[in-house]
N, C-alpha and C positions, 0 to 999 in steps of 0.2 A: 621636202626636207624641213621647210619652215613650219609646216603643219605638225610634223612629228615632234619638233623641238617644243612647240607650244603645248602639245598634249602632254609631253613628259614634264614640262614645268608645272602644268596644272595638277597633274597627279602628285608631284612632289609637294606642292603647296597643300593639297588635301591631306596627305599623309602627315605633314608637319602640324596642321591644325588639329588633326585627330589625336596626335601624340600629346599636344598641349592641353587639350580639353580634359576636364575632370571626369573620372569614370562615373557611369550611372550608378546611383545607389542600389545596392542589392536588397531585395525584400524576401525574407524567409516566409514561405507560405505556412503559417501556423496560427492557430487561434487559441482561445482560452475558454474553459468551461467554468462559469461562475454559478455556484449552486447554493441552495439553502434547504435544510431538512427540518420539517416540523415533526417533532416526536409526540406520539400519544402519551398521555399521562399513565404512569405505572407506580404502584406502591413500592417503596424500598424493599428489597429482598434481604431476608436474614436467613442464615443457615445454621442449623444446630451442629455442635461439635460432636463428631462421631466417636471421638476418643477423649472423654472428659479429663483424663489424666495427662493428656499430651500437651505440647506447647500451646499456649493461648487460653488455657483454662477451659471450664465447661460451659461458659455462657455462649449463647448464639452470637454469630458474627454477621456483619453486613457482607453481602456477596461482593466480590471484587469488581471494581468498575473497569469496563473495557470500552475504549473509544470506538465510535462508529467509523466506517471507512467507505469512501466513494472511489470507485475504480472502473476503468473501461474493461469490458469483457472480451476475451479472445485476443488473438494476435493483431497487431497493427503493422501494415506494410511499411517496411523500412525502419522499424523501431523495435528494439528488444530491451527487455528489462535487464539492466546490467547487474551482475553479481559482484559485490565488493568483498570485504573481509568476511570470514565466516561469522554469521550473526549468532547471538546468544539470547536465550530466554531463561534468565536466572531466577532461582528461588531465593528470595531474601526477605526476612521479616514476615514470613508466611504470606507472601504475595509474589506474583510473577512480575519481573522487570525486564523489558517494558511490558505493559499489559497487552499490547498488540504488535505483531510484526507483519510487514508486507514484504514478500520475497519473490524472486523469480522462480519459475518451475525448475526443479532439479537442484535446489539449494539445500545444503546440509546445515542444520541448526543444532547448536550445542545447548544442553540443558544442565548447567552446573548448579550444584547445591551449595548455597552460601550461608545456610543456617546451621546452627549447632545441634541439629536433630534430623531425623530421616524425613524424606519426601518420597512420594510415588507418583510420577507424572504419567498421565495417560490421556488418550482420546478415543472416542467411539465414532468419530466423524467418518462418513463414507469416503471423503476425499483422502484421508490418511488415518488409519486405525493403528494404534500402538499402545504398549504398556511397558514402561521402562523399569518397573519394579522399584523396590525400596533401595535407596542408597544414601550414604551419610555425607556430611559436610566435606568439601574438598574433592568430591567425585563428580563426574559428569557423564552424560549419555548423549548420543548423537542420533538424529533422525534426518533422513533425506526425504524431502517433499517433492515427489515426482509427478504430481497431478495438480492441475489448476482447481481452485476452489477454496472454501473456508474450512479451517480445522479448529474446533473448539478444544482447548486444553485445560485439564483439571489436575488436582492432586487428590489421590484416593484417601490420604490421611486427613487433610485439611480441606473440607468440602467447599469452603468459601473462596478458596483460591481458584481464580478463573483467568484465562487469557485466550488469545486467538492468534493463529497464523493464517494470513490471507496470501494465497499462492496465486501469482498473476502471470500473464503472458505478455505484458507490455509495461513500459515505465510510467504510465499515466494513472496516478492515483493520489489521494490526499486523505488525511484524517479529518473527520468532521469536528469542528470546534464546538466548544461549550454553547456557543450562540447558534449552532446549527449551520454555520457557513463552511464552505470548502471552495477551493480553487485549483483547477488543473490546467497548467500552462503548457505551451509548446506543442499542442496537439495538431497533427496534420489535418487539413480540411477533409471533411467527409462525414458520413453518417455512421454512428456508433450506438452500441448498447452500453448504457451507464448503469452500474449496479451500486446501490447504497445498502450497506449491510450493518446491522446492529445485533449485538449478542442476544438480547432478549426479544427484540421485535421482529427479527428475521431480516429478509432481504427483499428489496423492490428494484426491478429493472425497468428503465425507461429508455426511449429512443432520443438521441440528441444529434443535431446537425451542426458541425463546427465550421465556421467560415474560414476563409484563407487568412483574414485579418479580423481582429476584434474579438468579441466574446459571444458565447451562446449562454443563455440563461436557463437554469433548470431549478424547478421547485418540486420537492418530493415530500410526501407524508408517509411516516412509518408508525 
């Protein structure tokens, strides 16, 4: 009986000490991809006005600037690109705003016309081919992007207008900064294909191994 009482007292003491001890810190297994892109030199592109009497006059225009994007290719186990409010790619001041959208597969994008003249938004990209026709200020068209990949978007009337929709299968992506840098945080550890895409220079895909903690460094030339 004495032994039983001693064992019970010891167990109670152990339970009490465990309850008073601070919990062990939780560590999320996720790393960061820190990258830099070195861009090849290209002459500035200028586009002739197809319709000299249209808005913008008849002089050639500089082609619209579209930021480069870095993103992980394919689905990532346990992570999905979350869809928020329906995104817009607006036509305003004969340009697309924003110049690039990154969206999950299956997202519907609105293309409202905010200019006091007609636009005609279209794409010949294999990922999503569409032609929205001409429509005036205050009207909008909608396109559902149901396949992963990059879609280059133009205006048939104003050829210097350019933008892109990057359709992804996971939430891990970032725009490449003017200095060539990008950072993708919260990536589960593992080996991935990282794509870096630029409107004029195309796309390059590299392999990257992300640690459970810390950073993986990637340098890409386009």
